[in-house]
C-alpha positions in Angstrom: -34.8 239.3 26.7 -32.1 238.1 28.9 -30.4 236.3 26.0 -30.5 239.4 23.8 -28.8 241.5 26.5 -26.1 238.8 26.9 -25.4 238.5 23.1 -25.3 242.3 22.7 -22.7 242.6 25.5 -20.7 239.7 24.2 -20.4 241.1 20.7 -19.3 244.5 22.1 -16.8 242.9 24.4 -15.3 240.6 21.7 -15.1 243.5 19.2 -13.1 245.5 21.8 -10.7 242.6 22.3 -10.1 242.1 18.6 -9.5 245.8 18.1 -6.4 246.1 20.3 -3.5 244.1 21.7 -2.6 244.3 25.5 0.9 243.2 26.5 -0.1 242.7 30.2 -3.0 240.6 29.1 -0.8 238.5 26.8 1.7 237.9 29.7 -1.2 236.7 31.9 -2.4 234.4 29.1 1.1 233.0 28.6 1.4 232.2 32.3 -2.0 230.4 32.3 -1.1 228.4 29.2 2.2 227.3 30.7 0.5 226.4 34.0 -2.2 224.3 32.2 0.3 222.5 30.0 2.7 221.7 32.8 -0.1 220.6 35.1 -1.5 218.2 32.5 1.9 216.8 31.7 2.8 216.2 35.4 -0.6 214.7 36.0 0.0 212.3 33.1 3.4 211.5 34.4 2.0 210.7 37.9 -0.7 208.6 36.2 -3.5 210.4 37.9 -7.0 209.3 37.2 -8.4 212.4 35.4 -5.5 214.8 34.5 -7.8 217.3 32.8 -8.9 218.4 36.3 -5.3 219.6 36.9 -5.4 221.6 33.7 -8.8 223.1 34.4 -7.7 224.2 37.9 -4.6 225.9 36.4 -6.8 227.9 34.1 -9.3 228.9 36.7 -6.7 230.0 39.3 -4.4 231.9 36.9 -5.3 235.5 37.4 -3.8 238.9 36.5 -1.1 238.9 39.2 0.8 236.6 41.6 -1.1 237.9 44.6 -4.5 237.3 43.1 -3.5 233.8 41.9 -2.1 233.0 45.4 -5.2 234.1 47.2 -7.6 232.3 44.8 -5.4 229.2 44.8 -5.1 229.0 48.5 -8.9 229.4 49.0 -9.5 226.8 46.2 -7.3 224.2 48.0 -8.7 224.9 51.4 -12.3 224.8 50.2 -11.7 221.6 48.2 -10.1 219.7 51.1 -12.7 220.9 53.6 -15.6 220.0 51.3 -14.2 216.6 50.5 -13.6 215.7 54.2 -17.0 216.9 55.2 -18.7 215.1 52.3 -16.9 211.8 53.1 -18.0 212.0 56.8 -21.6 212.7 55.9 -21.8 210.2 53.0 -20.1 207.5 55.1 -23.0 207.9 57.6 -25.8 207.2 55.1 -24.2 206.0 51.8 -27.0 203.6 51.1 -29.8 206.1 52.0 -30.8 207.7 48.7 -33.3 210.1 50.4 -30.7 211.3 52.9 -28.2 212.0 50.1 -30.8 213.9 48.1 -31.5 216.0 51.1 -27.8 216.7 51.5 -27.6 217.8 47.9 -30.5 220.2 48.4 -29.4 221.8 51.6 -25.7 221.9 50.5 -26.7 223.7 47.3 -28.8 226.3 49.1 -26.1 226.8 51.7 -23.4 227.2 49.1 -25.3 230.0 47.3 -26.4 231.8 50.5 -23.1 231.6 52.4 -20.8 232.4 49.5 -23.0 235.4 48.6 -23.0 236.7 52.1 -19.4 236.2 52.9 -16.5 238.5 52.0 -13.1 237.7 50.4 -13.1 234.1 51.7 -16.4 233.3 49.9 -14.5 231.4 47.2 -13.4 228.8 49.8 -17.0 228.4 50.9 -18.1 228.0 47.3 -15.5 225.3 46.6 -16.4 223.4 49.8 -20.1 223.4 48.9 -19.2 222.5 45.3 -17.3 219.5 46.4 -20.0 218.3 48.8 -22.6 218.5 46.1 -20.3 216.8 43.5 -19.3 214.0 45.9 -23.0 213.5 46.9 -24.0 213.1 43.3 -21.1 210.7 42.8 -22.3 208.8 45.9 -25.5 208.0 44.1 -23.8 207.2 40.8 -20.7 205.3 42.0 -21.2 204.8 45.7 -18.3 202.4 46.2 -15.7 204.7 44.7 -16.3 207.8 46.7 -13.0 207.8 48.6 -11.0 207.4 45.4 -13.1 210.1 43.7 -12.4 212.5 46.5 -8.7 211.7 46.8 -7.9 212.0 43.1 -10.0 215.2 42.6 -8.2 216.8 45.5 -4.8 215.8 44.2 -5.6 217.0 40.7 -7.1 220.3 41.7 -4.2 221.0 44.1 -1.6 220.2 41.4 -3.2 222.5 38.9 -3.6 225.2 41.5 0.1 225.0 42.6 1.2 225.2 38.9 -0.9 228.3 38.4 0.6 230.0 41.4 4.1 229.1 40.3 3.6 230.4 36.8 1.9 233.6 38.1 5.0 234.2 40.2 7.2 233.9 37.1 5.0 235.8 34.5 2.9 238.1 36.7 4.9 238.9 39.8 3.1 242.2 40.3 -0.3 243.6 39.3 -0.5 245.5 35.9 -0.3 249.2 36.3 -3.7 249.7 34.7 -5.9 246.8 35.1 -9.5 247.9 34.6 -10.9 244.5 33.5 -12.4 242.9 36.5 -12.8 239.1 36.0 -16.3 237.6 36.2 -16.9 234.5 38.3 -15.3 231.4 37.0 -16.3 228.7 39.4 -19.2 227.5 41.4 -20.1 230.9 42.8 -19.1 234.5 42.7 -15.6 235.9 42.2 -13.3 236.3 45.2 -13.1 240.0 44.6 -16.7 240.8 43.8 -19.4 240.0 46.3 -22.5 241.8 47.3 -22.4 243.8 50.5 -25.1 242.2 52.7 -25.7 245.4 54.5 -26.6 247.1 51.2 -28.8 244.3 49.8 -32.4 245.3 49.5 -35.4 243.1 50.4 -36.0 242.4 46.7 -32.4 241.4 46.2 -32.5 239.0 49.2 -35.7 237.5 47.9 -34.2 237.0 44.5 -31.1 235.4 46.0 -33.3 232.9 47.9 -35.3 232.0 44.8 -32.1 231.5 42.8 -30.7 229.3 45.6 -33.9 227.2 45.8 -34.2 226.8 42.1 -30.5 225.7 41.9 -31.1 223.2 44.7 -34.1 221.7 43.0 -32.1 221.4 39.8 -29.2 219.6 41.6 -31.6 217.2 43.3 -33.2 216.5 39.9 -29.8 215.6 38.3 -29.3 212.1 39.8 -33.0 211.3 39.6 -33.1 212.1 35.9 -29.9 210.2 35.3 -31.3 207.1 37.1 -34.6 207.4 35.1 -33.1 208.0 31.6 -29.6 206.7 32.1 -28.1 209.9 30.6 -24.3 210.2 30.0 -22.3 213.0 31.6 -24.4 213.1 34.8 -21.6 214.9 36.8 -21.2 217.4 34.0 -24.9 218.2 34.2 -24.5 218.8 37.9 -21.4 220.9 37.5 -23.1 223.1 34.8 -26.2 223.6 37.0 -24.1 224.4 40.0 -21.8 227.0 38.5 -24.4 228.9 36.6 -26.1 230.5 39.6 -25.6 234.2 39.9 -27.5 236.8 42.0 -29.5 238.1 39.0 -31.2 236.3 36.0 -29.2 238.3 33.5 -25.9 237.3 35.0 -27.1 233.6 35.2 -28.0 233.7 31.5 -24.7 235.3 30.7 -22.8 232.5 32.3 -24.9 229.9 30.7 -24.7 231.3 27.2 -21.0 232.1 27.4 -20.3 228.6 28.8 -22.2 227.1 25.9 -20.3 229.2 23.3 -17.0 228.4 24.9 -17.8 224.7 25.0 -18.8 224.6 21.4 -15.7 226.6 20.3 -13.1 224.8 22.4 -14.7 221.4 21.9 -15.0 221.8 18.1 -11.4 222.8 17.7 -10.3 220.0 20.0 -12.3 217.5 17.9 -10.7 218.8 14.8 -7.2 218.3 16.3 -8.2 214.9 17.6 -9.1 213.8 14.1 -5.9 215.2 12.6 -2.3 213.9 12.6 -1.2 216.7 14.9 -3.4 215.4 17.7 -1.7 212.0 17.8 1.9 213.0 18.6 3.0 214.4 22.0 5.1 217.3 20.6 2.5 218.6 18.1 -0.3 217.9 20.6 1.5 219.9 23.3 2.3 222.8 20.9 -1.3 223.0 19.6 -2.7 222.8 23.1 -0.4 225.5 24.5 -1.0 227.9 21.7 -4.8 227.5 21.8 -4.9 227.8 25.6 -2.9 231.0 25.2 -5.5 232.4 22.8 -8.4 231.4 25.0 -6.7 232.7 28.1 -6.0 236.0 26.4 -9.8 236.4 26.0 -10.4 235.2 29.6 -8.2 237.9 31.0 -9.8 240.6 28.8 -13.2 242.3 28.7 -15.6 240.8 31.3 -18.4 240.8 28.7 -16.8 238.0 26.8 -14.0 236.7 29.1 -16.0 233.8 30.5 -16.3 232.4 27.0 -12.5 232.2 26.8 -12.2 230.3 30.0 -14.9 227.8 29.0 -13.3 227.3 25.6 -10.0 226.5 27.3 -11.8 224.1 29.7 -13.6 222.4 26.8 -10.3 222.1 24.8 -8.7 220.5 27.9 -11.4 218.0 28.3 -11.3 217.2 24.6 -7.5 216.7 24.2 -6.6 215.5 27.7 -8.2 212.1 28.2 -5.5 210.1 30.0 -1.9 209.2 29.4 -0.8 211.3 26.4 -2.9 212.8 23.6 -6.6 212.0 23.5 -7.9 209.3 21.1 -11.7 209.2 21.7 -14.5 211.5 20.6 -16.7 210.5 23.6 -15.5 212.9 26.3 -16.0 216.2 24.5 -19.4 215.1 23.1 -20.4 213.9 26.6 -19.4 217.3 28.1 -21.4 219.2 25.5 -24.4 217.0 26.1 -24.0 217.5 29.8 -23.8 221.3 29.4 -26.9 221.4 27.2 -28.8 219.2 29.6 -27.7 221.3 32.6 -28.8 224.5 30.9 -32.2 223.1 29.9 -32.8 221.6 33.4 -31.8 224.7 35.3 -33.8 227.1 33.2 -37.0 224.9 33.3 -36.9 224.9 37.1 -35.7 228.5 37.4 -38.6 229.7 35.2 -41.0 228.6 38.0 -39.4 231.2 40.3 -38.9 234.0 37.8 -42.5 235.3 37.4 -41.9 238.3 39.8 -38.4 239.1 38.6 -37.7 242.8 37.7 -37.6 243.7 34.0 -34.4 242.4 32.4 -33.8 245.8 30.7 -33.9 247.5 34.1 -31.6 244.8 35.6 -29.0 245.4 32.8 -28.9 249.1 33.6 -28.1 248.6 37.3 
């Protein structure tokens, strides 16, 4: 039932986007494309470890106006730095204690959902802080002796992409559009910076649902490193990222993010694989032109109707992970395939655990009407 609602809304939203052209939306998309391209090129020039993190951050932070991008970018950097510092302190205390790290992942996941849902406009910083704590904790179980380098390079890459998004927003979107009725859905580990539930208006049922969602997420996050260690699966961090960012206050919205994330990954990853196997993907000029043009198209969808916009963002992220693999154009098929496998595994894992908590949920049709 949840999936049917999501697909219905997605088709309606995409049909609306294809039926008209919006100049303000195109300008926002151009700024996002330029920010991602410049961030990736600079990260490659600086020889950073994973330059695609810079491109992803540029896409996530680029919003419909300079003010919105500045606020989101500032909160993203603050949350990233705070989360990394706190994670390094905690992990340094018990880096060899697997049980303690699993407990940290569980409680950090629950706290991330609860605090970011109960806070106001600064909730995005809390979300990013919790996201980095959980991500570094999983990395602490997978690559325990590279935690400092992991935290340093992720902070550098995220900050670089964020700064480029703010700069390009100042150039292309100095002021908000006169008529901007398309509110953006959440694009990172938790809810959007401009759209959070008012805790004073939350009913007992909504609070209970939020707690169940948080606990199911925490159990999924704890399961990620255990399953990886048992089955030796690739893309363990991607499984964790997928599980962490899917959580929304209602099952319908959680399904929406999961399905749109999968659609975006398949779309962007498939196009990226095609380019990777063609001549255009092997030369910097043609690679850059193709990457910039495709990011513009995906960002145009991202800045459009909220019923399909998240698919555009995820397609841009998948394309970035496919084509940006190190110094210069990508040359391997492994990264995009690993990401897709990680997303699928994350979706399956999260929904299996979440199903245990969903028996008393309200009817999905009723949720969709609210």
